[in-house]
C-alpha positions as CSV (number, residue, x, y, z in Angstrom):
1,X,-24.1,2.6,-9.2
2,X,-21.5,1.6,-11.9
3,X,-22.3,1.3,-15.6
4,X,-20.7,-2.0,-16.2
5,X,-20.7,-1.6,-19.9
6,X,-18.4,1.4,-19.7
7,X,-16.8,0.7,-16.3
8,X,-17.5,4.3,-15.3
9,X,-19.8,5.7,-12.6
10,X,-23.4,6.2,-13.6
11,X,-25.0,9.6,-13.6
12,X,-26.2,8.9,-10.0
13,X,-22.6,9.0,-8.7
14,X,-21.1,11.1,-11.5
15,X,-21.2,14.2,-9.3
16,X,-19.2,12.5,-6.6
17,X,-16.7,11.4,-9.2
18,X,-16.3,14.9,-10.8
19,X,-16.0,16.5,-7.3
20,X,-13.2,14.0,-6.5
21,X,-11.4,15.2,-9.6
22,X,-12.0,18.8,-8.7
23,X,-10.6,18.3,-5.2
24,X,-7.5,16.7,-6.8
25,X,-7.0,19.5,-9.3
26,X,-7.2,22.0,-6.5
27,X,-4.5,20.3,-4.6
28,X,-6.6,19.5,-1.6
29,X,-7.0,15.8,-2.2
30,X,-6.0,15.0,1.4
31,X,-9.0,16.9,2.8
32,X,-11.7,15.3,4.9
33,X,-14.3,16.1,2.2
34,X,-12.3,14.3,-0.4
35,X,-11.9,11.2,1.8
36,X,-15.7,11.2,2.5
37,X,-16.4,11.4,-1.2
38,X,-14.2,8.4,-1.9
39,X,-15.8,6.4,0.9
40,X,-19.2,7.2,-0.5
41,X,-18.2,6.3,-4.0
42,X,-16.7,3.0,-3.1
43,X,-19.4,1.8,-0.7
44,X,-22.0,2.5,-3.3
45,X,-20.5,-0.4,-5.3
46,X,-19.7,-2.9,-2.6
47,X,-17.3,-5.8,-3.6
48,X,-16.5,-7.5,-0.3
49,X,-15.3,-10.8,-1.5
50,X,-12.0,-11.9,-3.0
51,X,-13.9,-13.8,-5.6
52,X,-15.2,-10.5,-7.1
53,X,-12.5,-8.5,-8.9
54,X,-12.2,-4.8,-8.3
55,X,-14.3,-2.6,-10.5
56,X,-12.2,-0.5,-13.0
57,X,-13.8,2.7,-11.7
58,X,-13.2,1.7,-8.2
59,X,-9.5,1.1,-8.9
60,X,-9.2,4.5,-10.7
61,X,-10.7,6.2,-7.6
62,X,-8.3,4.4,-5.3
63,X,-5.5,5.5,-7.6
64,X,-6.5,9.1,-7.0
65,X,-6.4,8.4,-3.3
66,X,-2.9,7.0,-3.6
67,X,-1.9,10.1,-5.5
68,X,-3.3,12.3,-2.7
69,X,-1.0,10.4,-0.2
70,X,2.0,11.1,-2.3
71,X,1.1,14.8,-2.8
72,X,1.2,15.2,1.0
73,X,4.4,13.2,1.5
74,X,7.0,14.8,-0.8
75,X,9.7,12.2,-0.1
76,X,7.6,9.3,-1.4
77,X,6.7,10.5,-4.9
78,X,5.4,7.5,-7.0
79,X,6.2,5.2,-4.0
80,X,2.6,3.7,-4.0
81,X,2.7,2.9,-7.7
82,X,6.2,1.4,-7.6
83,X,5.2,-0.8,-4.5
84,X,2.1,-2.0,-6.3
85,X,4.2,-3.0,-9.4
86,X,6.8,-4.8,-7.3
87,X,4.1,-6.5,-5.3
88,X,2.5,-7.8,-8.6
89,X,5.8,-9.2,-9.8
90,X,6.5,-10.9,-6.5
91,X,2.9,-12.3,-6.3
92,X,3.3,-13.8,-9.8
93,X,6.5,-15.4,-8.8
94,X,4.7,-16.9,-5.8
95,X,2.0,-18.4,-8.0
96,X,-0.7,-15.8,-7.1
97,X,-2.9,-14.6,-9.9
98,X,-6.4,-13.8,-11.0
99,X,-8.7,-11.9,-8.7
100,X,-6.5,-12.4,-5.7
101,X,-3.6,-10.7,-7.6
102,X,-5.9,-7.8,-8.6
103,X,-6.9,-7.1,-5.0
104,X,-3.3,-7.5,-3.8
105,X,-2.1,-4.9,-6.2
106,X,-4.9,-2.6,-5.5
107,X,-4.4,-2.8,-1.7
108,X,-0.6,-2.3,-2.1
109,X,-1.4,0.9,-3.9
110,X,-3.2,2.4,-0.9
111,X,-1.1,0.8,1.9
112,X,0.0,4.2,3.3
113,X,-3.4,5.8,3.3
114,X,-3.1,6.4,7.1
115,X,-0.4,9.0,6.3
116,X,-3.3,11.3,5.4
117,X,-3.7,11.7,9.2
118,X,0.0,12.4,9.8
119,X,0.9,16.1,9.9
120,X,2.8,17.2,6.8
121,X,5.5,18.7,8.9
122,X,6.3,15.3,10.2
123,X,6.1,13.5,6.8
124,X,8.4,16.1,5.2
125,X,10.8,16.8,8.0
126,X,14.3,16.9,6.5
127,X,16.0,15.4,9.5
128,X,15.4,12.5,11.9
129,X,12.1,12.3,13.8
130,X,12.1,12.8,17.5
131,X,10.4,10.3,19.8
132,X,7.0,12.1,19.8
133,X,7.1,12.4,16.0
134,X,7.9,8.7,15.7
135,X,5.0,7.9,18.0
136,X,2.6,9.8,15.7
137,X,4.2,8.3,12.5
138,X,3.8,4.8,13.8
139,X,0.0,5.3,14.2
140,X,-0.5,5.5,10.4
141,X,-1.2,1.8,9.9
142,X,-4.0,2.0,12.5
143,X,-5.4,5.2,11.1
144,X,-5.3,3.7,7.6
145,X,-7.1,0.6,8.9
146,X,-9.9,2.8,10.2
147,X,-10.2,4.4,6.8
148,X,-10.5,1.2,4.9
149,X,-12.7,-0.5,7.5
150,X,-15.5,1.9,6.4
151,X,-15.3,0.6,2.9
152,X,-16.6,-2.8,1.7
153,X,-13.2,-4.0,0.5
154,X,-11.8,-7.5,0.9
155,X,-9.9,-8.5,4.0
156,X,-6.6,-8.6,2.0
157,X,-6.7,-4.8,1.6
158,X,-7.2,-4.2,5.3
159,X,-4.4,-6.7,6.1
160,X,-2.0,-4.8,3.8
161,X,-2.9,-1.4,5.3
162,X,-2.7,-2.4,8.9
163,X,0.2,-4.9,8.9
164,X,2.8,-3.7,6.5
165,X,5.1,-2.5,9.3
166,X,5.0,-5.7,11.3
167,X,8.3,-7.6,11.6
168,X,9.1,-11.3,11.3
169,X,10.6,-11.2,14.8
170,X,7.5,-9.6,16.4
171,X,9.1,-6.3,17.0
172,X,7.0,-4.3,14.5
173,X,3.8,-2.3,14.8
174,X,0.9,-1.8,15.4
175,X,0.1,-5.3,16.7
176,X,3.6,-6.9,17.2
177,X,2.7,-9.9,15.2
178,X,5.4,-12.4,14.4
179,X,6.3,-15.1,11.9
180,X,3.3,-16.6,10.1
181,X,0.9,-14.8,12.4
182,X,1.5,-11.8,10.1
183,X,-0.8,-12.2,7.0
184,X,1.1,-13.5,4.0
185,X,0.2,-10.5,1.9
186,X,1.5,-8.1,4.6
187,X,4.8,-10.1,4.7
188,X,5.1,-9.7,1.0
189,X,4.4,-6.0,1.2
190,X,7.0,-5.6,4.0
191,X,9.7,-6.9,1.7
192,X,8.7,-4.7,-1.2
193,X,8.2,-1.6,0.9
194,X,11.7,-1.9,2.4
195,X,13.3,-2.3,-1.0
196,X,11.6,0.7,-2.5
197,X,12.5,2.8,0.5
198,X,16.1,1.8,0.3
199,X,16.3,2.5,-3.5
200,X,14.6,5.9,-3.3
201,X,16.2,9.2,-2.4
202,X,15.6,10.5,1.1
203,X,16.5,13.9,2.7
204,X,19.1,12.1,4.8
205,X,20.7,9.8,2.2
206,X,20.8,9.1,-1.5
207,X,19.1,6.1,-3.1
208,X,20.9,2.8,-2.8
209,X,21.8,0.6,-5.7
210,X,19.8,-2.7,-6.2
211,X,22.8,-4.7,-4.9
212,X,23.4,-2.5,-1.8
213,X,19.7,-2.6,-1.0
214,X,19.5,-6.4,-1.3
215,X,22.6,-6.7,0.9
216,X,20.9,-4.6,3.6
217,X,17.7,-6.7,3.3
218,X,19.7,-9.9,3.6
219,X,20.9,-8.8,7.0
220,X,17.3,-8.2,8.0
221,X,16.0,-11.5,6.6
222,X,14.8,-13.6,9.6
223,X,14.5,-10.6,11.8
224,X,12.5,-7.8,10.1
225,X,11.7,-9.7,6.9
226,X,10.3,-13.2,6.1
227,X,13.4,-14.9,4.8
228,X,11.6,-17.1,2.2
229,X,9.8,-14.1,0.7
230,X,13.0,-12.1,0.7
231,X,14.7,-14.9,-1.3
232,X,11.8,-15.0,-3.8
233,X,11.8,-11.3,-4.3
234,X,15.6,-11.3,-4.8
235,X,15.1,-13.9,-7.6
236,X,12.5,-11.6,-9.1
237,X,14.8,-8.6,-9.2
238,X,17.7,-10.7,-10.6
239,X,15.5,-12.0,-13.4
240,X,14.7,-15.5,-12.2
241,X,11.0,-15.0,-11.7
242,X,9.7,-18.5,-12.5
243,X,6.4,-19.1,-10.7
244,X,6.4,-21.4,-7.8
245,X,3.8,-23.1,-5.7
246,X,3.8,-21.3,-2.3
247,X,3.0,-23.4,0.7
248,X,2.4,-21.8,4.0
């Protein structure tokens, strides 16, 4: 259980917590044992409803999990943290706050957790992926969904993990959802995820400038991206981040 005065795990789960840190320090945070420890730690402090904010110790543990994703995928260093920050800024501009905002940011931080099941050779391949490698890579939202389904986390987290590669036109994966059938939080993450990918260095190209990335995203608005969310995110990046009432 959690000591709610300190926000840290009680002695009953302290061993799990310390072992998670040991696994991280040893550089084997992507191992199955580490995953099992995280699941056990989180499910001992269930918070299944959006009305209940994430526990500080729970968030810190999920941050360790996010770091283990990035340790495996060398090309996405700090990607999870940046995406979480961008998502928070976008959510505030859309009038989302409070507990809902906290879970949205937390879920964004672990959206790529399914990559723990993708071979490192594929994640870190310096050139284009072949068809079979793409088939494996495209499974990571489903694998991530299976991971978080074992934890008593709000639906918003599962939506972010499973649906962040859906497309507005229905040509995404894994479920080929389209338009507003894609959960709002996932549509938000889609926009943010694309922006961070475009403005980060990759083995096959240097990072784009903000202006070039927004131009590419404009060409994708209405096909890959929700056009309304794209426009809101663009205003956030350009400094016009006044909150608005978002009506679905």
